[in-house]
TORLO-734714 format. One record per residue (C-alpha): x, y, z; residue in three letters; residue number from 1. Coordinates in pm, whole numbers, plus 50000, padded with zeros to 5 digits. Last residue first. Layout:
<nodes>
       u       v       w   residuo   num
       X       Y       Z       ala   NUM
...
</nodes>
This chain:
<nodes>
       u       v       w   residuo   num
   46994   11413   87908       ala   230
   47006   11263   88233       ala   229
   46630   11218   88245       leu   228
   46644   11022   87916       phe   227
   46902   10796   88030       arg   226
   46742   10724   88382       tyr   225
   46413   10637   88188       leu   224
   46645   10432   87972       asn   223
   46731   10268   88294       arg   222
   46397   10192   88418       leu   221
   46315   10052   88057       met   220
   46595   09801   88109       ser   219
   46469   09705   88460       ala   218
   46124   09639   88342       thr   217
   46280   09444   88064       ala   216
   46489   09237   88245       gly   215
   46494   09270   88635       trp   214
   46318   09391   88946       ile   213
   46368   09172   89236       phe   212
   46124   09259   89527       phe   211
   46259   09170   89876       arg   210
   46007   09192   90174       arg   209
   45886   09372   90476       gln   208
   45540   09330   90557       ala   207
   45293   09591   90539       gly   206
   45019   09369   90339       asp   205
   45073   09541   90044       ala   204
   45433   09476   90061       gly   203
   45704   09713   90249       leu   202
   46034   09763   90095       gly   201
   46350   09584   90013       lys   200
   46459   09662   89639       trp   199
   46691   09479   89451       asp   198
   46742   09664   89116       met   197
   46855   09421   88813       ser   196
   47016   09454   88474       leu   195
   47046   09195   88220       phe   194
   47315   09005   87994       gln   193
   47260   08702   87798       arg   192
   47487   08460   87661       ser   191
   47518   08178   87404       ile   190
   47802   07905   87387       gly   189
   47579   07644   87509       asp   188
   47449   07831   87774       leu   187
   47594   08191   87932       glu   186
   47410   08425   88175       phe   185
   47563   08738   88298       arg   184
   47427   09006   88548       his   183
   47468   09347   88587       arg   182
   47352   09541   88901       arg   181
   47172   09878   88932       his   180
   47167   10013   89265       asn   179
   47459   10237   89222       ala   178
   47299   10376   88895       pro   177
   47061   10588   89118       thr   176
   46742   10652   88949       met   175
   46548   10356   89072       leu   174
   46628   10492   89424       phe   173
   46531   10826   89337       ala   172
   46197   10689   89195       leu   171
   46099   10572   89533       pro   170
   45963   10226   89483       val   169
   45580   10147   89513       glu   168
   45385   09832   89551       phe   167
   45130   09605   89379       ala   166
   45059   09231   89439       glu   165
   44979   08905   89275       ala   164
   44834   09053   88936       val   163
   44721   08869   88639       glu   162
   44437   08640   88776       phe   161
   44376   08848   89061       ala   160
   44310   09143   88870       asp   159
   44378   09420   89144       leu   158
   44165   09681   89261       thr   157
   44372   09998   89375       leu   156
   44236   10303   89520       glu   155
   44322   10668   89426       phe   154
   44385   10962   89664       gly   153
   44717   11025   89496       pro   152
   44775   11189   89153       arg   151
   44971   11001   88905       val   150
   45241   11141   88674       leu   149
   45226   10918   88361       gly   148
   45514   10768   88151       val   147
   45426   10552   87856       val   146
   45654   10263   87786       pro   145
   45574   10139   87403       thr   144
   45643   09741   87396       val   143
   45715   09551   87108       val   142
   45631   09212   87236       phe   141
   45822   08934   87089       asn   140
   45848   08691   87403       thr   139
   46225   08842   87458       val   138
   46078   09188   87476       thr   137
   46144   09446   87221       ser   136
   46123   09824   87409       tyr   135
   45989   10111   87235       pro   134
   46168   10442   87294       his   133
   46009   10631   87583       leu   132
   45690   10810   87613       ala   131
   45503   11149   87726       gly   130
   45369   11348   88014       val   129
   45040   11149   88078       val   128
   44863   11290   88390       glu   127
   44686   10993   88552       ile   126
   44403   10985   88796       his   125
   44144   11033   88577       ser   124
   44312   10730   88402       arg   123
   44156   10505   88692       ala   122
   44387   10281   88840       leu   121
   44208   09925   88884       gly   120
   44528   09726   88895       val   119
   44524   09542   88599       glu   118
   44205   09651   88403       glu   117
   44298   10019   88480       glu   116
   44654   09982   88383       thr   115
   44542   09793   88074       glu   114
   44312   10052   87947       arg   113
   44573   10345   88034       leu   112
   44839   10161   87837       ala   111
   44635   10083   87555       thr   110
   44529   10437   87519       asp   109
   44870   10567   87532       val   108
   44975   10331   87264       ala   107
   44686   10445   87019       asp   106
   44317   10482   86979       ala   105
   44260   10100   87119       asp   104
   43969   09912   86980       thr   103
   44203   09693   86802       ala   102
   44358   09582   87122       glu   101
   44717   09634   87222       ala   100
   44879   09367   87452       arg    99
   44985   09474   87810       gly    98
   45019   09720   88094       gly    97
   45105   09753   88440       pro    96
   45481   09770   88505       phe    95
   45652   09485   88589       ser    94
   45828   09256   88855       val    93
   45802   08887   88736       gln    92
   45610   08594   88864       gly    91
   45520   08479   88514       ala    90
   45682   08654   88256       his    89
   45454   08518   87966       asp    88
   45211   08238   88030       arg    87
   45079   08341   88349       leu    86
   45086   08068   88661       his    85
   45317   08276   88906       ala    84
   45111   08590   88923       thr    83
   45269   08945   88818       arg    82
   45427   09146   89065       gln    81
   45308   09499   89006       thr    80
   45490   09846   89009       leu    79
   45387   10182   89077       leu    78
   45726   10442   89074       val    77
   45758   10667   89360       thr    76
   45804   11045   89342       leu    75
   45853   11254   89645       gly    74
   45826   11247   90030       gln    73
   45471   11409   89983       glu    72
   45393   11141   89712       arg    71
   45330   11205   89329       glu    70
   45311   10875   89182       val    69
   45523   10806   88922       leu    68
   45340   10534   88666       pro    67
   45552   10387   88408       met    66
   45246   10256   88203       leu    65
   45274   09950   87970       val    64
   45226   09918   87597       ser    63
   45212   09655   87356       ala    62
   45245   09586   86998       ala    61
   45291   09224   86848       ala    60
   45577   09061   86687       pro    59
   45478   08730   86525       ala    58
   45564   08425   86671       arg    57
   45875   08195   86787       asp    56
   45919   08315   87125       ala    55
   46307   08403   87259       leu    54
   46397   08713   87039       arg    53
   46650   08948   87147       gly    52
   46670   09159   87479       asp    51
   46549   09523   87358       gly    50
   46608   09861   87271       thr    49
   46871   09911   87581       phe    48
   47064   10217   87637       glu    47
   46816   10474   87473       pro    46
   46980   10767   87340       val    45
   46929   11101   87388       trp    44
   46868   11416   87197       asp    43
   46666   11687   87386       leu    42
   46323   11845   87276       thr    41
   46171   11972   87568       arg    40
   45810   11911   87687       ala    39
   45916   11566   87834       phe    38
   46148   11734   88084       arg    37
   45909   12005   88187       glu    36
   45656   11740   88311       arg    35
   45960   11545   88486       val    34
   46077   11858   88666       ala    33
   45740   11936   88755       ala    32
   45680   11602   88914       ala    31
   45990   11631   89113       thr    30
   46298   11390   88990       leu    29
   46529   11661   88844       arg    28
   46576   11849   89160       ala    27
   46686   11516   89323       pro    26
   46994   11505   89054       asp    25
   47001   11200   88900       ile    24
   47245   10961   89053       pro    23
   47588   10959   88891       pro    22
   47751   10651   88701       leu    21
   48056   10476   88828       ala    20
   47817   10288   89083       asp    19
   47700   10061   88773       asp    18
   47760   09737   88963       ile    17
   47923   09458   88768       gly    16
   47914   09077   88743       val    15
   47635   08966   88932       ile    14
   47598   08583   88875       pro    13
   47235   08457   88789       ile    12
   47063   08274   89091       ala    11
   46826   08591   89105       gln    10
   46728   08506   88753       pro     9
   46587   08204   88819       asp     8
   46447   08040   88525       arg     7
   46614   08228   88235       ile     6
   46590   08107   87882       leu     5
   46867   08105   87653       pro     4
   46815   08348   87370       arg     3
   46767   08305   86975       thr     2
   46921   08610   86762       met     1
</nodes>
C-alpha cells in the first residue's frame, strides 16, 4: 500500500504513550546479558516488519549497525543525524548503515563497511552478537539490523556529506516503553502510524539539544525491546 509522505513528524499528533509496558530489567541491559540473549534460541515476534511502500522502485537490500557502546555507566546506542540534503531520510536520526554492495560478503559485512564509511568506527572495535528481523522502509529498502557491542577507545570521523552529527543515547532510556510515543497521520483517507522517542541530551559540541527518533529507527529499537524482553 502506498503511504502518504510525512514531512514534519514532530508536528504529527501523539495518540498514545506505551507506559503500560514494563521497562527491560537493567540486568538484561549489560554486554554479557545481550551477548547471552543472542546466543539463546527463544521464540519472539517482531512488532514491526515495515511501514509500507512509498518509493516506486525495486526492493534493495541494506543493513544498519545497532551499535551498543560499553560505557562505564551502562550500554548506550550510537546514532547519527543524517544531513538535510540527502535523497532518502534526510535529516532523520538513524543507525549507521546503507545499501548492500556486490562486494559485501553478507548483511553483517554491509553493516560494518557502511559504519566505517559513515562514522569512521573501525570493525576492530565491534563484536557482532546477532541480527534482528529485516525491516522494510517506505523507500523500499529491506534493512537487516545487525547488533554489535562496541568497545570504547574509538574515535569517530564523520562523512560530512551523509552525517551531520553522531550522538549516544542510554540503552535503558530506549528500552523503557514509557518513552515510546505513538503518532497517527491521515491524508486523503490513508493513515500512517509511527513511534517516536524524544531524547534530550548532549550533542557532539557539548550543547544540550533535542533528538527526535522516529520511523524505521524507532521501530527497530522497539523490535530490540521485544527481543530482549522475550
